[in-house]
N, C-alpha and C positions, 0 to 999 in steps of 0.2 A: 505494502500498500503506499500510498504519499506521503512520508513522514513529514514535509515540510509544510501540512495543511496548517491553518489558523485556527487557535482554537482558544477559547476562553478561560479551562478550566488546566489547571498544573497538573493533575492524574490523569491517571489511565492511559499517559501515551507512550509511545516506544517498546510498547511489551514482545511484540513479535520480532524475533529475529536481534533482540539486544541486550538479549538477559544477563550474557556474557561480558556485557560491556558497559552499559547502561542500565541500573535495575530497573527494575518493575514501575511503571509512576513518571518514568523521567519525562523534560521537556522535551519536543521534537526539537529539526533544523529550528531555527531563530524568527519566531513569530513577529517580531516588528519590520514595517516598512523598513526599507536598505536607502534610508532617508540622511545618515549622516555624511557632512563634508568632510572629505578627510582633509586633513593637514599638512598630509608626507605624499610621499614619490613612491609608486611601483618600479623596482627594479629586478634584474635576474642575475643569480649565480651560477652561471652556464644554463643550465635548463630549468631552474628552480625559480618560481616568484619570490619577490619579495616584496615588504610592504616597509619603506624605514620613514621614519621620523625623529625628531629630534638632535640634539648633541652632548657633547660632554664625554668624560673619558668613565662613565658607567654607563655601562651597556646592559640591555635586558631584551633577551630571546622569548616571543611569543610562539606559542605553539597552540595550534590549537585543536578543538575537539573534533569526533567523527566524520563532521558536518564541513568542516573545511572552512573557506573564506573564500575562495575563489568566487563561489556565483551571490554569495549572500553574505557580503565582507562591513556591511555598515559597522554592525556592531560590535565587531573584534577590533574593527584599524579607532573604532573611538574610545575602546581600552589603551589601545597601541598609542593614541593622542594624549591621554589622560597623563600617560605615566612618562609621557614626555614631558607637557606641561610640567611635571613636577622635576626636570632637569637631568632626565636619563635621554641615552641615545637609544631608539627604540626599534629593534627588526622582528617585524610577526614573517613568518614563513609559511608555506604553503605547502606544506609533506605530502599530499597527496594528488599533487600537480593537475589541479582542477577537479581532480575528484569528488565525488564525496558518499557518505556512507548513506543518504536519504533515498531510500525506493532500493536498495539492495536487499536481497530476499535472505541474502548470509552473510552477516554483517560479520562474525568476527572471523569467519572464512577470507574476508576482504579484506580486511584485518592482517592475518596472518600471510596473505601475499607478501606483504611489504616488511619483512622481519627487518630486526635492529642492525644485525651485521652487516646486509646487503647493501639497504636504502637507507634506511633511519638516521642511523647513526653517524655514516656518511656527510646526509645533510643538515645535520646537526653541528656536524663539526664544520663545516663550510659555512656554517653561519655565525659560528665564534670565532672563528676565523675573519671574517668578513670585519664583525667587532671590532678585531683586534687591530686591523690596520685603518678602521677607520681614528683609532685612536684610543680605544677602550683597554682600560687596564683593568676594569673590573666589572665581570658580567655576571650576569644573575637570570632566573629564567622563572617564565610564567608559563604554567599550561592548565587547559581546560579537559576534567576526562582522561581521554586521550593520551593527551601534551602532559599530563602529572605523570603517565607513567614513560612516556621518553625521556624524560628530562630525569627522572629518578634514575632509568635503565642507562643514560647517557652517564650520569655521576659515577654510576655503580663501578662505568665501565672506563672513567678518569677522567673523564671532560672536565675541564677546570673551574667548573660554577663556583659562584663566591655564596648564593644561596638563593632559592627559588619558594614560589609561590603556588599551592594546586588548589585552586576552588573544584570543589565536587569532582574526587580524584577517583580514577580505572588504573590506579595501582596494580589490583587482579588481574590484568589484560596480560603480565608477566607468566601468569599460568596459560593461557591459553595457546604460550608456545613448548609449554611441557618442562617449564622453569617453575620454581618456587620465588612468588612475589616474599615473604618474608625475607629469605634469602640477598632477595635484590635492594629491599630497603636497607637491611644491614650492611651496606658495602657504600651508603649514599653519604659521605664525608664534609656534608654543607649544612648547615640549618633549612630547614623548612618548614612553613607553613601552612598545614592543608586547613581548609573549612568545606569539609563534609556535608552534606545535603541532610535532610532528615531519613531520605529510605538509602542511604548510602552505607555500604559495610561497616558492622561495630567496629573490625578492627583499625578504623581510620578517626575514630573517636576516641577522643581522651581517655587512656584508662585500655583503650585495644594495643594490638600488640603492633601494628605499622607507628602509631604515632608516638607510643613509647622507647620503639625504637629513635626515632628521631628525636624525640626531646632528649638523648642523650647526649646529643651533637649540636643543642640550640634549636631544635625544631620546638612548633606548639601546633596544636587543633585545636581549631573554635567551629562550632559546629552550628550550624545555619537549623533547627530541627524544623520549621515553617517551610522550610524550600525544598521542593523536589531537584534531584539531582538535571541541572541543566543551567538552573536557575540563572547564573551568572551572565553568561555568554549571549544562553536564548531565553531567557524566560520572558513573559511578556510585564514589559516598562507600564502598561496602563493596569496591570495591577498593584494595588499601596504596598503591601507587603513586598511584592516582588522588589519594587523600586526603591523599599525600603532596603533590603537586606542586599541588592545589587549592588549601592552606595555604601552600605556597610562594609559590603568585601571590597571595595575600592579603596576605602580608608586602610583597613588592614593591611592590604596587599601594597600599600605608599609607606605606612609606618614601617612593616617589615623588610623592607627595602632600605630605607633609613637608616635604619638601625644593625643592616647586616650587610650591605654593597657599599 
């Protein structure tokens, strides 16, 4: 079915095919009109589309959820622009090369077609190099859903992020590749702020094994119990609670970068 259809309710979305990535009741692809006026520029690293905005020696790599950003990019570009306004050089990557999970009958199979070793990792490393070449001496990461798995995996493999922020994380995707989520998290050696939604797994929340592991290295978990997975980058901002918690998540994100990047 078309997962990008607009809906007024945050519940009952993304059930079929998304169970091993986004929990039942998650938001579908971004439900707001794509009306943000981007402040940056679209560029390319070889064939990888990127969106660049801001300046400075502190850089942030933004990794999207499984719905990507090529087709519905306004919300993610708006997040990148917000971070740039706080003094960061921001690079938003399109790791799916214009593709999206929307409408895919087997989302997990689609995700597995892009293994870290062959595709994802090389692109993340290229993005980090690009930021370094632009003068960034300290680089952090923001991920949403899939993107949190991606930067945590990168960190576990030695990519030198200083810190990371992950609203509604899908770090359990490590299991889709036949590996262990907890073992990956235990290798992440920089502070990570997790912001799980109410329907995200318990191990991501305070007291859970993932959150506790990250807390040992300066991380923390702030839960958003009223929210459904996906709210921060694709929830309906006309919903007062979604608007409230999206703004709060952005505040926590900026504060964490100010403290750790």
